[in-house]
C-alpha positions as CSV (number, residue, x, y, z in Angstrom):
1,X,0.2,24.3,13.5
2,X,-2.8,22.7,15.2
3,X,-3.5,19.0,14.4
4,X,0.1,18.2,14.6
5,X,2.1,17.2,17.7
6,X,5.0,19.3,16.6
7,X,7.8,16.8,16.8
8,X,9.3,13.7,15.0
9,X,11.1,11.0,16.9
10,X,14.5,10.0,15.4
11,X,16.2,6.8,16.4
12,X,19.7,5.7,15.3
13,X,20.1,2.0,16.0
14,X,23.8,1.9,15.3
15,X,24.5,4.5,18.0
16,X,21.6,3.3,20.2
17,X,20.5,7.0,20.4
18,X,17.2,8.8,20.0
19,X,16.2,12.5,19.8
20,X,13.3,14.6,18.5
21,X,13.2,17.5,16.1
22,X,10.5,20.0,15.0
23,X,9.2,20.7,11.5
24,X,8.4,24.2,10.4
25,X,4.8,25.1,9.8
26,X,5.7,26.2,6.3
27,X,6.9,22.6,5.5
28,X,3.8,21.1,7.0
29,X,1.6,23.3,4.9
30,X,3.5,22.4,1.7
31,X,3.8,18.6,2.4
32,X,1.0,17.9,4.9
33,X,2.4,14.7,6.4
34,X,2.5,11.0,5.7
35,X,4.4,9.9,2.6
36,X,4.5,13.5,1.4
37,X,6.4,14.8,4.4
38,X,8.6,11.6,4.2
39,X,9.5,12.5,0.6
40,X,10.6,16.0,1.7
41,X,12.7,14.8,4.5
42,X,14.2,12.0,2.3
43,X,15.2,14.7,-0.3
44,X,16.6,17.0,2.3
45,X,18.8,14.2,3.7
46,X,20.1,13.3,0.2
47,X,19.2,9.6,0.6
48,X,18.7,8.8,-3.1
49,X,22.1,7.1,-3.5
50,X,22.0,4.8,-0.4
51,X,21.7,1.0,-0.8
52,X,18.2,0.0,0.3
53,X,19.3,-2.7,2.7
54,X,22.2,-0.7,4.2
55,X,22.3,1.0,7.6
56,X,22.3,4.3,5.7
57,X,18.8,3.9,4.4
58,X,16.2,5.6,6.6
59,X,12.8,4.2,7.5
60,X,10.1,6.9,7.8
61,X,6.9,6.1,9.6
62,X,4.7,9.2,9.3
63,X,1.2,10.3,10.2
64,X,-0.9,13.2,8.9
65,X,-2.9,16.0,10.4
66,X,-6.1,13.9,10.4
67,X,-4.6,11.0,12.4
68,X,-6.0,10.7,15.9
69,X,-8.6,13.4,15.4
70,X,-11.5,11.0,15.1
71,X,-12.4,12.2,11.6
72,X,-14.0,9.3,9.8
73,X,-11.5,7.3,7.8
74,X,-8.4,8.9,9.4
75,X,-6.8,5.6,10.6
76,X,-4.0,5.5,8.0
77,X,-0.3,6.3,8.2
78,X,2.6,6.1,5.7
79,X,5.9,4.2,5.7
80,X,8.7,5.1,3.3
81,X,12.3,4.3,2.4
82,X,14.3,3.5,-0.6
83,X,12.8,0.3,-1.9
84,X,14.8,-2.9,-2.1
85,X,12.3,-4.3,-4.6
86,X,12.5,-1.5,-7.2
87,X,15.6,0.5,-6.1
88,X,13.3,3.6,-6.4
89,X,11.3,5.8,-4.0
90,X,9.4,3.3,-1.9
91,X,6.2,3.9,0.2
92,X,3.4,1.9,1.6
93,X,0.2,2.9,3.3
94,X,-1.3,1.1,6.3
95,X,-4.6,1.2,8.3
96,X,-5.4,0.0,11.8
97,X,-4.7,1.9,15.0
98,X,-0.9,2.5,15.1
99,X,-1.0,5.9,13.4
100,X,-3.4,7.4,15.9
101,X,-1.6,5.9,18.8
102,X,1.7,7.4,17.6
103,X,0.0,10.8,17.6
104,X,-1.3,10.1,21.1
105,X,2.3,9.4,22.2
106,X,3.2,12.9,21.1
107,X,4.9,12.3,17.7
108,X,4.0,13.1,14.1
109,X,6.4,10.4,12.9
110,X,9.4,8.2,13.5
111,X,12.6,8.0,11.5
112,X,14.8,5.0,12.0
113,X,18.4,4.8,10.7
114,X,21.4,2.6,11.3
115,X,21.5,-1.1,12.1
116,X,21.4,-2.8,15.5
117,X,24.2,-5.3,16.3
118,X,21.6,-7.8,17.5
119,X,17.8,-8.0,17.1
120,X,15.9,-5.2,18.9
121,X,12.5,-3.7,19.2
122,X,11.6,-0.1,20.1
123,X,9.3,0.7,23.0
124,X,7.6,4.2,22.9
125,X,5.5,5.3,25.9
126,X,5.0,9.1,25.4
127,X,8.4,10.7,25.9
128,X,10.0,7.4,27.3
129,X,11.8,5.7,24.4
130,X,13.7,2.4,24.9
131,X,15.6,0.1,22.6
132,X,15.0,-3.4,23.9
133,X,16.5,-6.8,23.2
134,X,14.5,-8.9,20.7
135,X,16.7,-11.9,20.3
136,X,13.9,-14.0,21.8
137,X,11.5,-12.7,19.1
138,X,13.7,-13.2,16.1
139,X,12.5,-16.2,14.1
140,X,8.9,-15.7,15.3
141,X,6.1,-14.9,12.9
142,X,4.0,-11.7,13.1
143,X,1.3,-13.3,15.2
144,X,3.7,-14.9,17.6
145,X,5.7,-11.7,17.9
146,X,2.5,-9.6,18.6
147,X,1.4,-12.1,21.3
148,X,4.9,-12.4,22.9
149,X,5.3,-8.6,23.2
150,X,1.9,-8.2,24.7
151,X,2.7,-11.0,27.2
152,X,5.7,-9.0,28.3
153,X,3.6,-6.0,29.3
154,X,3.5,-5.8,33.1
155,X,0.5,-4.7,35.3
156,X,1.3,-1.0,34.7
157,X,0.2,-1.5,31.1
158,X,-3.2,-3.0,31.9
159,X,-5.9,-0.9,30.2
160,X,-3.4,0.9,28.0
161,X,-3.9,0.8,24.2
162,X,-0.7,-0.9,22.9
163,X,-0.1,-0.8,19.2
164,X,2.6,-2.9,17.5
165,X,4.4,-2.8,14.1
166,X,6.4,-5.9,13.4
167,X,8.0,-8.1,10.7
168,X,7.8,-11.8,10.3
169,X,10.4,-14.2,8.9
170,X,9.9,-12.6,5.5
171,X,11.3,-9.4,6.7
172,X,14.1,-11.1,8.6
173,X,15.0,-13.1,5.5
174,X,15.0,-9.9,3.4
175,X,12.3,-11.1,1.0
176,X,12.2,-8.1,-1.3
177,X,8.4,-7.8,-1.0
178,X,8.2,-8.2,2.7
179,X,5.8,-5.8,4.4
180,X,5.3,-4.4,7.9
181,X,2.4,-5.6,10.0
182,X,0.2,-3.5,12.3
183,X,-1.0,-5.8,14.9
184,X,-1.8,-9.0,12.9
185,X,-3.8,-8.0,9.9
186,X,-3.0,-4.4,8.9
187,X,-0.1,-4.0,6.5
188,X,2.2,-1.5,5.0
189,X,2.7,-4.0,2.3
190,X,4.2,-2.6,-0.9
191,X,7.8,-1.9,-1.9
192,X,9.5,-4.4,0.5
193,X,9.8,-2.1,3.4
194,X,9.6,-5.0,5.8
195,X,13.0,-6.1,4.4
196,X,14.4,-2.6,5.2
197,X,13.2,-3.1,8.8
198,X,14.8,-6.6,8.8
199,X,18.1,-5.3,7.5
200,X,18.2,-3.0,10.5
201,X,17.7,-6.0,12.9
202,X,14.5,-4.2,14.0
203,X,11.8,-6.7,14.8
204,X,9.1,-4.4,16.1
205,X,8.0,-0.9,17.2
206,X,5.6,-0.7,20.1
207,X,3.8,2.5,20.9
208,X,1.3,3.8,23.5
209,X,0.4,7.3,24.4
210,X,-1.7,9.5,26.7
211,X,-1.6,12.8,24.9
212,X,-4.5,14.6,23.1
213,X,-4.6,16.4,19.8
214,X,-5.5,20.1,19.6
215,X,-8.2,21.0,17.1
216,X,-8.1,24.6,16.0
217,X,-11.8,25.0,15.4
218,X,-13.7,22.4,17.5
219,X,-17.2,23.7,16.5
220,X,-16.3,23.8,12.8
221,X,-14.6,20.4,13.0
222,X,-17.7,18.9,14.6
223,X,-19.8,20.1,11.7
224,X,-17.3,18.7,9.2
225,X,-17.5,15.4,11.0
226,X,-21.3,15.3,11.2
227,X,-21.5,16.2,7.5
228,X,-19.0,13.4,6.6
229,X,-20.7,10.8,8.8
230,X,-24.1,11.6,7.2
231,X,-22.6,11.2,3.7
232,X,-21.0,7.9,4.6
233,X,-24.2,6.6,6.1
234,X,-26.1,7.3,2.9
235,X,-23.5,5.9,0.5
236,X,-24.2,2.6,-1.2
237,X,-20.5,1.9,-1.2
238,X,-20.4,2.0,2.6
239,X,-23.2,-0.5,2.9
240,X,-21.6,-2.9,0.3
241,X,-18.2,-2.8,2.1
242,X,-19.7,-3.1,5.5
243,X,-21.8,-6.1,4.5
244,X,-19.4,-7.9,2.2
245,X,-15.9,-6.4,2.5
246,X,-13.8,-5.0,-0.3
247,X,-13.9,-8.3,-2.3
248,X,-17.5,-7.4,-3.2
249,X,-15.7,-5.5,-6.0
250,X,-15.1,-8.8,-7.8
251,X,-18.7,-8.9,-8.9
252,X,-18.5,-5.8,-11.1
253,X,-14.8,-6.6,-11.9
254,X,-15.5,-10.0,-13.4
255,X,-18.6,-8.8,-15.2
256,X,-17.1,-5.8,-16.9
257,X,-13.5,-6.8,-17.3
258,X,-11.9,-4.9,-14.5
259,X,-10.1,-8.0,-13.3
260,X,-8.6,-11.1,-15.0
261,X,-7.0,-14.4,-14.1
262,X,-4.4,-17.0,-14.9
263,X,-1.5,-14.5,-14.7
264,X,-3.4,-11.9,-16.8
265,X,-4.3,-14.4,-19.6
266,X,-8.0,-15.1,-18.9
267,X,-10.9,-12.7,-18.9
268,X,-14.1,-14.7,-18.7
269,X,-14.3,-15.3,-15.0
270,X,-17.7,-14.2,-13.7
271,X,-18.9,-17.8,-13.0
272,X,-15.5,-19.0,-11.9
273,X,-15.3,-16.3,-9.3
274,X,-18.6,-16.9,-7.7
275,X,-17.3,-19.3,-4.9
276,X,-14.6,-16.8,-3.7
277,X,-16.1,-13.3,-4.1
278,X,-17.4,-11.0,-1.3
279,X,-20.8,-12.7,-0.9
280,X,-19.1,-16.1,-0.3
281,X,-16.6,-14.7,2.2
282,X,-19.6,-13.4,4.2
283,X,-20.7,-17.0,4.8
284,X,-17.5,-17.5,6.8
285,X,-17.6,-14.2,8.6
286,X,-17.4,-14.2,12.4
287,X,-17.4,-10.4,12.7
288,X,-16.4,-7.1,11.1
289,X,-13.3,-5.1,12.1
290,X,-12.6,-1.4,11.7
291,X,-9.6,0.8,11.6
292,X,-9.3,3.7,13.9
293,X,-12.3,6.2,13.5
294,X,-13.9,4.2,10.7
295,X,-17.7,3.9,10.6
296,X,-17.7,1.3,7.8
297,X,-15.8,-1.7,9.1
298,X,-14.9,-3.3,5.8
299,X,-12.3,-5.7,7.3
300,X,-13.4,-9.4,7.5
301,X,-12.6,-11.7,10.4
302,X,-13.0,-15.3,9.4
303,X,-12.5,-18.8,10.7
304,X,-12.1,-22.3,9.2
305,X,-13.0,-25.0,11.7
306,X,-11.4,-28.0,10.0
307,X,-9.8,-29.5,6.9
308,X,-6.4,-28.9,5.3
309,X,-6.8,-25.1,5.5
310,X,-8.0,-24.9,9.1
311,X,-7.3,-21.6,10.7
312,X,-8.3,-20.0,14.0
313,X,-10.4,-16.8,14.0
314,X,-8.3,-14.1,12.4
315,X,-8.0,-11.4,9.6
316,X,-9.7,-12.4,6.4
317,X,-8.5,-11.5,2.9
318,X,-9.3,-8.2,1.1
319,X,-9.9,-7.6,-2.6
320,X,-6.3,-7.7,-3.8
321,X,-5.6,-10.9,-1.8
322,X,-8.6,-12.8,-3.1
323,X,-7.8,-11.9,-6.7
324,X,-4.0,-12.7,-6.4
325,X,-4.5,-16.1,-4.6
326,X,-7.8,-16.8,-6.4
327,X,-8.2,-15.7,-10.0
328,X,-4.5,-15.2,-10.8
329,X,-3.8,-18.8,-9.9
330,X,-7.2,-20.2,-11.1
331,X,-7.9,-21.2,-7.5
332,X,-11.6,-21.3,-6.5
333,X,-11.0,-22.8,-3.1
334,X,-12.0,-20.0,-0.7
335,X,-10.7,-21.7,2.4
336,X,-7.2,-22.0,0.8
337,X,-7.3,-18.3,0.1
338,X,-8.1,-17.6,3.8
339,X,-5.0,-19.8,4.6
340,X,-2.8,-18.0,2.1
341,X,-3.8,-14.7,3.6
342,X,-3.0,-15.9,7.1
343,X,0.4,-17.3,6.0
344,X,1.3,-14.0,4.2
345,X,0.3,-12.1,7.4
346,X,2.4,-14.4,9.6
347,X,5.5,-14.3,7.3
348,X,4.8,-10.6,6.7
349,X,4.5,-10.7,2.9
350,X,2.8,-8.4,0.5
351,X,-0.1,-10.5,-0.9
352,X,-0.1,-8.5,-4.2
353,X,3.5,-9.3,-5.0
354,X,3.4,-12.7,-3.4
355,X,0.4,-14.0,-5.3
356,X,1.6,-12.5,-8.5
357,X,5.0,-14.0,-8.1
358,X,3.6,-17.4,-7.5
359,X,1.5,-17.1,-10.6
360,X,4.7,-16.2,-12.5
361,X,6.3,-19.4,-11.1
362,X,3.3,-21.5,-12.1
363,X,3.6,-20.2,-15.7
364,X,7.4,-20.8,-15.7
365,X,6.7,-24.4,-14.6
366,X,4.0,-24.8,-17.2
367,X,6.5,-23.8,-19.9
368,X,9.4,-26.0,-18.6
369,X,11.6,-23.1,-17.3
370,X,11.5,-24.6,-13.8
371,X,10.9,-28.2,-12.8
372,X,10.2,-30.2,-9.6
373,X,14.0,-30.2,-9.1
374,X,13.7,-26.4,-8.5
375,X,10.5,-26.5,-6.5
376,X,11.5,-29.2,-4.0
377,X,9.3,-31.8,-5.6
378,X,6.1,-29.6,-5.9
379,X,4.2,-29.6,-9.1
380,X,2.9,-26.1,-9.9
381,X,-0.4,-26.7,-11.7
382,X,-3.1,-24.0,-12.0
383,X,-5.7,-24.3,-9.3
384,X,-3.6,-26.5,-7.0
385,X,-4.4,-24.9,-3.7
386,X,-1.9,-27.0,-1.7
387,X,0.9,-26.1,-4.1
388,X,0.1,-22.4,-3.6
389,X,0.3,-22.8,0.2
390,X,3.7,-24.6,-0.1
391,X,5.1,-21.9,-2.3
392,X,4.3,-19.2,0.3
393,X,6.3,-21.2,2.9
394,X,9.2,-21.5,0.5
395,X,9.2,-17.8,-0.3
396,X,9.0,-16.8,3.4
397,X,11.8,-19.1,4.3
398,X,13.8,-18.6,1.1
399,X,13.9,-22.3,0.4
400,X,14.5,-23.9,-3.0
401,X,12.9,-21.9,-5.8
402,X,11.5,-19.6,-3.1
403,X,14.9,-18.1,-2.7
404,X,14.7,-16.9,-6.3
405,X,11.1,-15.8,-6.1
406,X,11.8,-13.8,-2.9
407,X,13.6,-11.3,-5.2
408,X,10.4,-10.4,-7.0
409,X,9.4,-11.3,-10.5
410,X,11.8,-9.0,-12.4
411,X,14.9,-10.3,-10.8
412,X,13.5,-13.9,-10.6
413,X,12.9,-13.8,-14.4
414,X,16.5,-12.7,-15.0
415,X,17.8,-15.6,-12.8
416,X,15.5,-18.2,-14.4
417,X,16.3,-17.0,-17.9
418,X,14.7,-18.1,-21.2
419,X,11.4,-16.2,-21.8
420,X,10.6,-16.0,-18.1
421,X,10.4,-12.2,-18.4
422,X,7.2,-12.6,-20.5
423,X,5.5,-14.0,-17.5
424,X,6.7,-11.3,-15.0
425,X,3.8,-8.8,-14.8
426,X,5.5,-5.8,-13.2
427,X,6.1,-2.1,-13.8
428,X,9.4,-0.6,-12.5
429,X,10.1,-3.9,-10.7
430,X,6.8,-4.0,-8.7
431,X,4.1,-6.4,-9.5
432,X,0.9,-5.0,-11.0
433,X,-2.2,-4.9,-8.8
434,X,-5.4,-6.5,-9.8
435,X,-7.0,-3.8,-12.0
436,X,-7.0,-4.7,-15.7
437,X,-6.3,-1.8,-18.1
438,X,-7.9,-3.7,-20.9
439,X,-11.2,-3.3,-19.0
440,X,-10.7,0.3,-17.9
441,X,-8.1,2.1,-20.0
442,X,-7.3,4.8,-17.4
443,X,-6.0,2.0,-15.2
444,X,-3.2,1.6,-17.7
445,X,-2.0,5.1,-17.0
446,X,-2.5,4.6,-13.2
447,X,-0.3,1.5,-13.3
448,X,2.8,3.0,-15.0
449,X,3.0,6.6,-13.5
450,X,3.6,6.0,-9.8
451,X,7.1,6.8,-8.7
452,X,7.3,3.7,-6.6
453,X,6.2,1.3,-9.3
454,X,2.7,-0.1,-10.1
455,X,0.4,0.4,-7.2
456,X,-3.4,0.7,-6.6
457,X,-3.1,3.2,-3.7
458,X,-1.4,5.9,-5.8
459,X,-4.9,6.9,-7.1
460,X,-8.5,6.5,-6.3
461,X,-9.1,5.5,-10.0
462,X,-10.6,2.2,-9.2
463,X,-13.7,4.0,-7.9
464,X,-13.8,7.0,-10.2
465,X,-13.3,5.4,-13.6
466,X,-15.8,2.6,-12.7
467,X,-18.3,5.4,-11.8
468,X,-18.7,4.4,-8.2
469,X,-17.4,7.7,-6.9
470,X,-17.9,11.3,-8.3
471,X,-16.3,14.6,-7.4
472,X,-18.2,17.3,-9.4
473,X,-16.3,20.0,-7.5
474,X,-13.1,18.6,-9.3
475,X,-14.8,18.1,-12.6
476,X,-15.0,14.3,-12.0
477,X,-18.6,13.8,-12.9
478,X,-18.8,10.1,-13.8
479,X,-20.3,8.4,-16.8
480,X,-16.9,7.4,-18.1
481,X,-16.6,5.0,-21.0
482,X,-14.5,2.1,-19.7
483,X,-12.7,1.0,-22.8
484,X,-11.7,4.4,-24.1
485,X,-8.4,6.2,-23.7
486,X,-9.4,9.7,-24.7
487,X,-9.7,12.1,-21.8
488,X,-8.5,9.6,-19.3
489,X,-5.2,11.5,-18.6
490,X,-7.0,14.5,-17.1
491,X,-9.2,12.2,-14.9
492,X,-6.1,10.2,-13.8
493,X,-4.2,13.4,-12.9
494,X,-7.0,14.5,-10.6
495,X,-7.5,11.0,-9.2
496,X,-3.8,10.7,-8.5
497,X,-3.7,14.1,-6.8
498,X,-6.7,13.2,-4.6
499,X,-5.0,9.9,-3.4
500,X,-1.8,11.7,-2.7
501,X,-3.6,14.1,-0.4
502,X,-5.3,11.2,1.3
503,X,-2.0,9.4,1.8
504,X,-0.4,12.5,3.2
505,X,-3.2,13.4,5.6
506,X,-3.9,9.9,7.0
507,X,-7.2,9.4,5.0
508,X,-8.5,6.1,3.8
509,X,-9.1,5.9,0.0
510,X,-12.2,3.7,0.5
511,X,-13.8,6.2,3.0
512,X,-12.8,9.0,0.7
513,X,-14.8,7.3,-2.0
514,X,-18.0,8.1,-0.1
515,X,-17.1,11.7,0.6
516,X,-16.6,14.9,-1.4
517,X,-13.4,16.9,-1.8
518,X,-15.1,19.7,0.0
519,X,-15.3,17.4,3.1
520,X,-11.5,17.0,2.9
521,X,-10.9,20.7,2.7
522,X,-13.3,21.4,5.6
523,X,-11.6,18.8,7.8
524,X,-8.2,20.1,7.0
525,X,-9.1,23.8,7.6
526,X,-10.9,23.2,10.9
527,X,-8.2,20.9,12.3
528,X,-5.2,23.0,11.4
529,X,-6.7,26.5,11.6
530,X,-5.0,27.3,8.3
531,X,-7.1,28.8,5.6
532,X,-6.6,26.1,3.0
533,X,-8.5,26.4,-0.2
534,X,-9.4,23.8,-2.7
535,X,-6.9,25.2,-5.1
536,X,-4.0,25.1,-2.6
537,X,-4.6,21.5,-1.7
538,X,-4.7,20.6,-5.4
539,X,-1.4,22.4,-5.9
540,X,0.0,20.6,-2.8
541,X,-1.1,17.3,-4.4
542,X,0.9,18.3,-7.5
543,X,4.0,19.0,-5.3
544,X,3.7,15.6,-3.6
545,X,3.4,13.7,-6.9
546,X,6.4,15.5,-8.5
547,X,8.7,15.3,-5.5
548,X,8.3,11.6,-5.4
549,X,8.7,11.3,-9.2
550,X,11.8,13.5,-9.0
551,X,13.3,11.3,-6.3
552,X,12.8,8.2,-8.4
553,X,14.3,10.0,-11.4
554,X,17.4,10.6,-9.3
555,X,17.5,6.9,-8.6
556,X,17.3,6.0,-12.3
557,X,13.7,6.1,-13.4
558,X,13.0,7.4,-16.9
559,X,10.1,7.5,-19.3
560,X,11.3,4.2,-20.7
561,X,10.2,2.5,-17.5
562,X,6.6,3.7,-17.8
563,X,5.3,0.9,-20.0
564,X,2.8,-1.9,-19.3
565,X,4.0,-5.5,-19.7
566,X,3.5,-7.0,-23.2
567,X,1.0,-9.4,-21.6
568,X,-1.4,-6.6,-20.6
569,X,-1.0,-4.9,-23.9
570,X,-2.2,-8.1,-25.7
571,X,-5.9,-8.0,-26.3
572,X,-8.1,-10.9,-25.0
573,X,-9.8,-12.9,-27.7
574,X,-13.0,-13.3,-25.8
575,X,-14.8,-12.0,-22.7
576,X,-15.8,-8.5,-21.6
577,X,-12.5,-7.0,-22.8
578,X,-12.2,-8.8,-26.1
579,X,-10.1,-6.7,-28.6
580,X,-9.4,-3.9,-26.1
581,X,-6.0,-2.4,-25.2
582,X,-5.4,1.1,-23.8
583,X,-3.7,3.7,-25.9
584,X,-0.7,4.3,-23.6
585,X,1.1,6.7,-26.0
586,X,-1.9,9.0,-26.1
587,X,-2.5,8.9,-22.3
588,X,1.1,9.4,-21.3
589,X,1.6,12.2,-23.7
590,X,-1.4,14.0,-22.3
591,X,-0.4,13.2,-18.7
592,X,3.1,14.5,-19.2
593,X,1.7,17.8,-20.6
594,X,-0.7,18.3,-17.8
595,X,1.8,17.5,-15.0
596,X,4.7,19.5,-16.6
597,X,6.9,16.4,-17.3
598,X,9.4,16.3,-20.1
599,X,9.9,13.5,-22.7
600,X,12.4,11.8,-20.4
601,X,9.8,11.4,-17.7
602,X,11.3,14.2,-15.5
603,X,9.4,17.2,-14.1
604,X,10.5,20.4,-15.9
605,X,12.6,22.9,-14.1
606,X,9.9,25.5,-14.5
607,X,7.2,23.3,-13.0
608,X,9.4,22.4,-10.0
609,X,10.3,26.0,-9.3
610,X,6.6,26.9,-9.5
611,X,6.0,24.3,-6.7
612,X,8.9,25.6,-4.6
613,X,11.0,22.5,-5.5
614,X,14.0,24.4,-6.9
615,X,16.4,22.2,-4.9
616,X,15.1,19.1,-6.7
617,X,15.3,20.9,-10.0
618,X,19.0,21.6,-9.5
619,X,19.7,17.9,-8.7
620,X,17.8,16.8,-11.8
């Protein structure tokens, strides 16, 4: 099938061997690529019972058919494995340039299994694959690793586009929410997949390639691209993200109750957030940065010249990071948030889970469950920027209380004891991202249904329910009432399906927010040459959602796990969400019915067989 390179690279670190294999066109048509194709391969290999940090776990790095084609927003790729944070299906999505370069090297994906005896990194140059010694890189942070590998490149590499995935000390130390960095600032952050990489003694993967990608219908594809570029250029969202980055979303979020603070306890934050939202970040901007084939350039590059939070020019924080290290900790010091982002990048930590976990620790400290004896003498007081920075170091190094917090809030709460679980804001073991279901009820459903645990990239809900993006061709026409639960299940089902297609095809959710579903269909048809219809892609989305759900069911997930924390189900007394909580029973009941899921949270046999997932049905 056109748009694909026709092979996946497989590397066994225990045996120090590598090989390639082909994937049938029928499988590509049914699972597309990215995390969808990874789920199919994971199921076929029967990996549901492996220990996440064992050599038997497989790390999947998968691209989709859009990757490397130049279609706007196609700079994404997926990473998947069994998650050490949740012990469920784990996946993360990453931007940057690695995915496109992997396609240029001639591969649709990489699968890594086994465990090296000593630290290694993988060098891929088209069909030349080498497992190299990385002992000199072990112990270095992400930035140092990136720079050291590039310094090793000899004259033959001059002018070549070298892309690097690496882990920092967080991954080496098996922090359960360690991520995988693309270059220095792009992250496959969620689910602790950096720890999986660290457990394999794999420090980095380097790729460069010289191949091209065949487009089935070049003329039709050019029209699809031109139409998409025109739509992006006209969109208000594009202009807002280009000018002020994704943190511009804090303006509407704090005004209408879409975000909250102080570990999900405080809702009146519009004035408090002013010094740290997107407009303020723009004052520190040195330049924009874009992922591969992105005309928007939402990424911030910032610099702090002096003071306790000095940092050289480098990647700035995005929406989730500003909220987790700002509002969640009642910290309005923007320069400290820049520093927190830099440190998480260097250690290789998911800023969502890291910031949320530190907020959990602050509340435990406030309530006497931990003391300065546990923290190494650090007082954890709300808004103390220096304490926040110190806690990142302790988590990344697994020092003092950081060794407990590195397990994630669910396990940390069990270890700390008392009522610590009341302060752990997680679903299925993964910390909840910064979209408050009390402000937008559909977000409540979005946060509990993902197979991997609570995650903002399992749907495009944050744009649809807040009426920033509309898809009339899918029946998503906007004008949704925020603090209302009725009808939100149908909207969420479509939003979830759209995001799963994006994650499988290498499409950015933000860019998708400026396009139509018809644009996606046109791109896919003209790239692959396959006569995809809107209906078929929607059915594919259903297959992707349910195969991942089924995998997590096999690993122990049930309907009992699909609950919001008590804290989020407690109404605020004041502010824009005062008195509001989502009707989770109603939305889940409607969602299960639409998706074909039984009362235990498992897809029905009939639904799975309808989607050609009979093998999964037999296992369930």
